[in-house]
N, C-alpha and C positions, 0 to 999 in steps of 0.2 A: 080461366084456362081449362082445357079439356081434362078429363080424368086421367088421360094417358100422358099428361105433361110430366116433364122430368122432376125428380126429387130435388135437384139442385140446379139452379140457373146461375150462370156467370154473366152479369149484366154490365155492359159498358155505359158510362154516364158522361155528361159533358166535361170537357177540359176547362171550360169557362163560359162559353157562349151557350145559354140555355136553349137557343134555337136548335142545337144539336141533340137535344133530348128526344129520342125517337118515340113514336106512338107505341111501338112494341115494348120498348123498355118500360114505359109508363104502365102499360097493361100488366106486364109480369110483376113489377114491384107492387102494384096495387093489389094484386091477387095473392101474393106470397103470404104464407103464415108468419114468416120471420124474414127480416132483411138483415143480413150480416154486413156490418159496416166497419171500415178501418177507423173512422172517426165518426161516432154517432151524432155529434153536434153538427158537423158539416153536412152529413147526409140528411139529417132532420130538416135542415134549411132547404135543401134541394127538394125533398119530398113535400114539404109544406108549400113551397112555391108552386109545385105541380098539383096541389090539392089532394095529395095522397096521404092517407093515414096508414101507418104500418108499425108493427112491433119491431123495434130496432134492438139488435144485439151486437155488442162490440166483438170484432174479430181482427186482431192486429198481430204484429210480429211477436209480441210478448205473451199472448194468450192463445194463439191459434192451436197449438199442440194440445193444450188442456181442454179446449172447446170440442175437439173432434168427437170423442165418445158421446157427448151430449147431443151433438148435431146428428150423428149417425142414428142414434136412438130415435130422435124426432122424425127423421126421414123414414125410418123403418115403420114408424107408427102412422105414417101417412101425411106428415107435414111437408109442405113445399117451401124450400128455402131459396132465397135470392142473395147472391154475394156481390157486393159492390166495393170499389176502392174510393179514395177521396176524389179522384177524377180519372177519366179515361177507362181503359180496359183493365180489369183486375189481373193480378199475377205478374204484370210487367213491372218488376221491382216493388211489387205490393204483395201483401199476404194473400193466401188462398190456395197456393199450390198443394200444400199438405192436405187440406180438406178435400180438394178435388181428387187427388190421388187416393185418399182413404175411401171416398165415396165410390170411385171406380172399382177398387179392390173389393168393396162390400157388395158389388153387383147392383149398385143403385144408378139410376139414369142421370146423367149430367148433360146439360146443353148450354150453349152460349147465345147471348143476344149481342151481336156485333155492333160496333159503333166507334166513337172517338178513341184515338190512340195517339199519344204524344210522339212516339218514335216514328210512326207512319206519317203523321201529319207533318212533322218537321222534314222528313225525308222527301215527301212528295213536293214540297215547296222549295227545297234547297237548291235544286239544279245540279246536285251531285249524283253520280251514277247510282241508280237505285237497286241494282241487283248484280251479284248477290250482296246481301248485307248481313251484318252480325250485330245483334243487340247485346250490349255488355252490362246493362243495368247501371248501378252506381260504381264509380271507381273507389278503391280503398282510400282511407283518409291519410295514412302515413305515406310520405314521399317514397321511401324505399319499397314499400309494398306496391305503390302505384307503378313504379318503374318495372317491377317484375310482372305486374298485371298487364301492362301494355306490351311488354316485350314478347309475351306469349302469343300476341296477335300480330306481331310485326311482319310475319310471312303469310298471314291469312289474306288471300286474294279477294278481299271484299271491302265494301264501305263499312265503317264502324260507327255505331250509335251508342251514346251513353248519356246518363243524366249527371249533372253536377250542381252543387250549391254555389250561389253567387260569391260567397266570401273565399272560395277555394278555386274558382274557375281559372284564373290566370296561371297559378302555380301548377294546376293539373294539366293545362295546355302545354306548359313548358316541359313537364315530364313526358307527356305524350309525344312531343316533338323529339326529345332525346331518344325515345324508344322506337319511334316509327319513321322518323325522317320527314322530309318535305312532302306535304300533301295538301289537297284542297281542304278547306275548313268552312263550316257553317255553324254559327251559334244562334240558336232559335230560342226566343223567350216569350213568355206570356201568350202562348199559342191560343188562337181563337178569341182572345180578349181585346179590349180597346187599344192597349199599347203593344200589340203584337209587333215583334221586330225580328228580322233575319240579318245577321252580320256575316257577310261573306268575305273571306280573305284566304290566306294560306296559313297552315299550321306553324311554319317557321316565322310568321308574323304575329305570333301570340301576344307580343307586347303591345300591339295596336288595339287589342280587344279591351274595351273599357272595363275598369275594375270596380265600377259602381252600378252594375246592372241590377235591376230589380226583377222579382218574380221567378217563376219556375223556368229552368234552363235545360234545353236538350242540345247536345253537341253531335254534329255529323262530321266525321273525318273521312275523306275520300280514300279510295283504294291505293295500294302501293304504286309508285311511279317508276319502277325499275326499268320500264321500257326506255326512259330517257336518262337512265343513270350513266355516269361515267364508267368506262371499263376500269378494271383493277389497276392496269399499268398507269393510266392517267391519274387515277386516284392516288397512287403511291407517289407520283411526282408532285402532286398538290400537297400531300402530307409533308414530304421532305422540304418543300418550299416554306410551308408554315412553321416547321420545326426550326428552320434556320432563323426565323424571326424571334424565336424564344417564347417563353411562357410555360406555365404548368401544362402537363399532358392533357388534362381535361379542357383547358383553355385552347390548346392547339387543335384538339379534336373538334371543338365547337366552331372555331374559325374555319376549319377545313369543311365541315358540314355545310356551312353557309355558301361555300363555293362548289359543293359537290352534289348535284341533284341526285336524289334517289338513295343517298347513303345516310344512315343515322349516326349520331354521335358515338353510340356504343360500338357499332360496326367499325367505325374509323379508329376508335381507341384500341380495339383488338388488333387491327392491322399495324398500328403504331408500336404495339408491344413486340410484334415480330420484327419490325424494322430496327428496334433498339437492341435486339439480341444478336 
């Protein structure tokens, strides 16, 4: 690398297919004085496969803050650092943001080597409207926190992208549906790998998504569909119809949502409260 190269490189690495490891990424990682890795064992395997010898230093969620002074000192002394995550582009739900911000504040040069990114890869192949889109990272674990999390994006006029773990996927999709209402859905797994799969359906059809999926999962939820939503008067008539059939309020709201395009369970529940007063 030239002497004018950045002090900190943010380097994208393959999601799975090693053919996506760019020549520039290889060059930067081979020349770096230190490679900061989320999981040094995983990165060591990648570098070994590419014939790259490098000094690996762990940089993950639990130690990034403590590493920053040491890393800044090394960069000020002339060392070139490269930051990678386990796969894809660093900082997207991975460590590194604090270090990049600290380097910028210290007046050090930061540059990125673009490449694979799970959110963009999934979005590009999903067939769901690509712009605008909002990347949410990982959804919270607790269901109550999840509901509040998705509700804050219910009126955001964009496609939503988030990561989820396989053992929580169906529950999370159900919560997303309750907060967001009917929308397009794509569940992408094992991107760029041998068993890559795109499951295309509707968010209200969350129960049809297999609960035994393997691998890394990226979820794409289409933008709001209020254009096709029932008007409020028609919705109230539907609610009253369902209320006459009986059941708990949440049950009635869910049944109504199944018949009311563009309305979420939460919105219907709020209207029901007005009808009962």
